[in-house]
C-alpha positions in Angstrom: 4.1 30.8 -23.3 1.5 28.4 -24.8 4.2 25.7 -25.3 5.3 26.1 -21.6 1.6 25.8 -20.5 1.0 22.8 -22.7 4.2 21.2 -21.5 3.3 21.8 -17.8 -0.2 20.3 -18.4 1.3 17.3 -20.0 3.8 16.9 -17.2 1.0 17.1 -14.7 -0.9 14.4 -16.6 2.2 12.2 -16.6 2.7 12.6 -12.9 -0.9 11.9 -12.1 -0.9 8.9 -14.4 2.3 7.6 -12.9 0.7 7.8 -9.5 -2.3 6.0 -10.7 0.0 3.2 -12.0 1.2 2.8 -8.5 -2.4 2.5 -7.3 -3.1 -0.2 -9.9 -0.1 -2.2 -8.5 -1.4 -1.7 -5.0 -5.0 -2.7 -6.0 -3.7 -5.8 -7.7 -1.3 -6.9 -5.0 -2.9 -5.2 -2.0 -5.5 -6.5 0.5 -8.6 -6.8 -1.6 -11.8 -8.3 -0.4 -12.4 -11.9 -1.2 -14.6 -12.5 -4.3 -18.2 -12.9 -3.6 -19.7 -15.4 -6.1 -20.8 -18.9 -5.1 -18.2 -20.9 -3.3 -16.6 -18.2 -1.2 -20.0 -16.9 0.2 -21.3 -20.4 0.5 -18.2 -21.3 2.6 -18.6 -18.2 4.7 -22.2 -18.8 5.1 -21.6 -22.3 6.4 -18.8 -21.3 8.7 -20.8 -18.4 10.1 -24.1 -20.2 10.0 -25.7 -17.2 8.3 -29.4 -16.9 7.9 -30.7 -16.4 4.3 -31.2 -12.7 5.0 -27.6 -12.3 6.4 -26.2 -14.1 3.4 -28.1 -11.9 1.0 -26.9 -8.8 2.8 -23.3 -10.0 2.9 -23.3 -10.7 -0.8 -24.6 -7.2 -1.5 -21.9 -5.6 0.8 -19.0 -7.5 -0.9 -20.3 -7.0 -4.4 -20.4 -3.3 -3.8 -16.8 -3.4 -2.4 -15.7 -5.4 -5.4 -17.3 -3.0 -7.8 -15.7 0.0 -6.1 -12.3 -1.7 -6.2 -12.8 -2.5 -9.9 -13.8 1.0 -10.7 -10.7 2.4 -8.9 -8.5 -0.1 -10.7 -10.0 0.9 -14.1 -9.4 4.6 -13.4 -5.8 3.8 -12.5 -5.3 1.8 -15.7 -6.7 4.8 -17.7 -4.3 7.1 -16.1 -1.5 4.7 -16.7 -2.3 4.6 -20.5 -2.3 8.4 -20.6 1.1 8.3 -18.8 2.5 5.9 -21.3 1.3 8.1 -24.3 2.5 11.4 -22.7 5.9 10.1 -21.7 6.8 9.3 -25.2 6.2 12.9 -26.3 7.5 14.6 -23.2 10.2 15.3 -20.7 13.3 17.0 -22.0 16.3 17.1 -19.6 15.2 20.6 -18.5 11.9 19.3 -17.4 13.4 16.8 -15.0 13.5 19.2 -12.1 9.8 20.1 -12.5 8.9 16.4 -13.0 10.4 15.6 -9.6 8.3 18.2 -7.9 5.2 17.0 -9.7 6.0 13.4 -8.8 5.9 14.3 -5.2 2.4 15.7 -5.7 1.4 12.5 -7.5 2.6 10.4 -4.6 0.2 12.4 -2.3 -2.7 11.7 -4.8 -1.7 8.0 -4.9 -1.8 7.8 -1.1 -5.3 9.4 -1.1 -6.5 6.8 -3.6 -5.1 4.0 -1.4 -6.8 5.5 1.6 -10.1 5.5 -0.3 -9.6 1.9 -1.2 -8.9 1.0 2.4 -11.9 3.0 3.6 -14.2 1.1 1.2 -12.8 -2.3 2.4 -13.1 -1.3 6.1 -16.7 -0.1 5.5 -17.6 -3.5 3.9 -16.1 -5.3 6.9 -18.0 -3.0 9.4 -21.2 -3.5 7.4 -20.7 -7.3 7.5 -20.0 -7.2 11.2 -23.2 -5.3 11.7 -25.3 -8.1 10.3 -23.6 -10.9 12.3 -24.4 -12.1 15.8 -21.5 -12.3 18.3 -20.7 -16.0 17.5 -20.7 -15.3 13.8 -18.6 -12.1 14.2 -15.9 -14.1 16.1 -15.7 -16.6 13.3 -15.7 -13.9 10.7 -12.8 -12.1 12.3 -10.8 -15.3 12.2 -11.6 -15.8 8.6 -10.5 -12.2 7.8 -7.2 -12.8 9.7 -6.6 -16.0 7.7 -7.6 -14.6 4.3 -6.7 -11.0 4.4 -4.1 -10.7 7.2 -6.2 -8.3 9.3 -9.7 -8.0 10.6 -10.2 -4.7 8.8 -12.4 -1.8 10.0 -9.4 -0.2 11.8 -10.3 -2.0 15.0 -6.8 -2.4 16.2 -6.5 -6.0 15.1 -4.8 -5.1 11.8 
């Protein structure tokens, strides 16, 4: 009984780690906010004609978004390492059926993590829009369309 329990725990870890691996791929290749240091903010600042206060606030917004994305990516990498270790010791042919079921659960978790990433990005976009005037906001939306492919914040322009 203990062996079965241990095996099921390891299988669950494998499935969660596999799902996390998918998240890493999405985080790396998905729509991530533009980096904030120096040149990018300076360019946005010039294009949007930001005040010093707006530039400071925008930098803080996007640094927080970047940090959140990095933390999520690190968590995903950790799960992937656990997956790689567990898979080498696990999964006999009899476990394949159970693995398939657990894989479906992992996909749900992966989707939840992706939604968290998107929510953080959309919040950063909304917070940025909140500190801009109408003219700046119009330019910012165009910049987002050009750099990210959407205007974020679930405003229907995605």
